[in-house]
C-alpha positions in Angstrom: -14.5 -11.8 -54.4 -13.8 -11.9 -58.2 -14.4 -15.0 -60.2 -11.3 -14.9 -62.3 -9.8 -18.3 -63.1 -6.4 -19.1 -61.7 -4.3 -21.0 -64.2 -1.5 -23.1 -62.4 1.4 -24.8 -64.3 0.3 -28.5 -64.6 3.3 -29.7 -62.5 2.1 -27.6 -59.5 -1.6 -28.2 -60.2 -1.0 -31.8 -59.3 0.4 -31.0 -55.8 -1.5 -31.7 -52.6 -2.2 -28.6 -50.5 0.4 -29.9 -47.9 3.0 -30.5 -50.6 2.3 -26.9 -52.0 2.7 -25.4 -48.5 5.9 -27.2 -48.1 7.2 -25.9 -51.4 6.1 -22.4 -50.8 8.0 -22.5 -47.5 11.1 -24.1 -49.1 11.1 -21.5 -51.8 12.1 -18.8 -49.0 10.0 -16.1 -50.7 9.7 -13.6 -47.9 6.6 -12.5 -46.0 4.9 -10.6 -48.8 5.5 -13.1 -51.6 4.7 -16.1 -49.3 1.2 -14.4 -48.7 0.8 -13.9 -52.5 1.8 -17.4 -53.2 -0.6 -18.9 -50.6 -3.5 -16.8 -51.9 -2.8 -17.5 -55.5 -1.4 -21.0 -55.6 -3.5 -22.6 -52.7 -6.6 -20.5 -52.2 -6.6 -19.6 -56.0 -7.8 -16.1 -55.3 -7.8 -13.7 -58.4 -4.9 -11.2 -58.6 -7.3 -8.3 -57.9 -8.5 -9.9 -54.7 -4.9 -10.5 -53.5 -4.0 -6.8 -54.3 -7.1 -5.5 -52.4 -6.2 -7.6 -49.4 -2.6 -6.4 -49.3 -3.3 -2.8 -50.4 -1.3 -3.1 -53.5 -2.1 -2.6 -57.3 -3.2 -5.6 -59.3 -0.1 -5.0 -61.6 2.2 -5.2 -58.7 0.7 -8.7 -57.9 0.7 -9.6 -61.6 4.5 -8.7 -61.9 5.4 -10.9 -58.7 3.5 -13.9 -59.7 5.8 -15.4 -62.5 8.9 -15.1 -60.3 7.0 -16.6 -57.2 5.7 -19.5 -59.4 9.2 -20.1 -60.7 10.7 -20.2 -57.3 8.0 -22.6 -56.0 8.5 -24.9 -59.1 12.1 -25.0 -58.4 11.6 -25.8 -54.7 9.1 -28.6 -55.8 11.8 -30.0 -58.1 14.4 -29.9 -55.4 12.1 -31.6 -52.9 11.2 -34.3 -55.5 7.7 -33.3 -55.7 7.9 -32.8 -59.5 10.2 -34.0 -62.2 11.6 -31.8 -64.8 
């Protein structure tokens, strides 16, 4: 597994694992993006490792992550896990 550092937005970095799971589920990302979100936000896998597991290119994962993070952040705000 790669040793690339995953950098989460500060407001998401403070969430507990259970809170992050709740926010990911609430974000209604779809099956593929939910898997990407869990690997990236919870397990903190490098993008290249996520891509390899899913049989996708790293750029595909890289392109999806900003939208995933934004949706999870919005869900966390709605759920009251973070304040804007």
